[in-house]
N, C-alpha and C positions, 0 to 999 in steps of 0.2 A: 504494500500500500504506500509506495513512494517513500518520501523522506520521513513521514510520520512514524513509521516503524523504527527507523534509525534513531529518531528523537527519543523514543521510549526505551530502546535497548542500550544506546550509547550517546548520551546527551553531548559529551565533549566532541565526539566525532561529528555529530550533527552540526554543531556550531562551526567547526572548521570547514566542513563541506559546504555549508550554507554561505559562508563568507567567500569561499573560492568560487562557488557558482555565481554569486551576486556580482563579484568583480569580473568574472569571465563574460557575463552577459553585458555588463557596462562597457568593457573594453571592446567587445564585438560591435556594439552599436556606435560607440565613440569613433571607432575606425571608419565606419561608413561615413559618418558626418565629417570627419577630418579630411578624408580623401575628397569628398565632394567639395568641401571648402577650398582645398588646394587646387581643384580643377576649375573653380570659378563660381560654384553654387554655394552661397552663404546662407541658405535657408536654415540649416541646422544651427548656425551661429546666431542668427536673428531670433530664433525660437528658444535660445538658451540650452540647446541640447549638446553642446560641446563642453561637457562638464563631467566630473566623476561623481556627481551627486546622484545616488541611486534613485531618489524620488523622481527625477526627470526621465528615467529610462524604464522603470518597472511598470508593467501592466498589472493591475490588480487581479484580473482573472488568470492571467498567465502565471503569476506568482502563486496563487492559490492552487492551481493545477499542478505546479511543480511540487508543492508540499504533499498533495493528495495522491497523485498518480506517478510522480517522478518525471513528468514532461511538462515544460512550461515555455514561456516566451516573454519577450520584452516589447515595449512600444517600438515600432519601426521608426528610424530617423527619417524625417521627411526630406526628400530629394526632388528638386525641380530641374530636370534636364535642360529646360529652356534657358536656364542661367549659365550653362556651360557653353562656351563659344562653339559655333557649328562645326568647325573643322575638327574639334576635339570631342564632340558629343559621344560618338560611338566608343572611343577610347575611354572617355570619362565613365560611361555606363559600365563598361567591363571592369575598370579599376575600382569603382565604388562598390560594385557587386562582390568583387573578390576581396575587398578590404576586411570584411567581417570574418571570412573563412581564414584569411591570412593571420588575423589577430588571434583566432582560436588556435591555429597551429603554433604560433609563437608562444602563446601561453602554455601549451602542452609541453613544449621543450624547455621552458625556462621557469 
């Protein structure tokens, strides 16, 4: 039954895992916004999403589902491809999309 079982059986491990998951999700979403900003789309910056503040990134339902069934999600960082210059738009879409996965891979190895 997701992380609830871990909370009951080993509260210390639950806290460590919860903090790791929390910041993994934050870095994933932050990477999307940061790359979009570097490519010319400052939508995430204008909306205050380029931050490590968990409250800006966590989705209430996604967080609850993570606790209950072990699968959850965060609020997606808003991206407006129209703000990326036309010659770089396709490249920007690819880089922004790959940024979250790249952040996850970096977290896994460090």
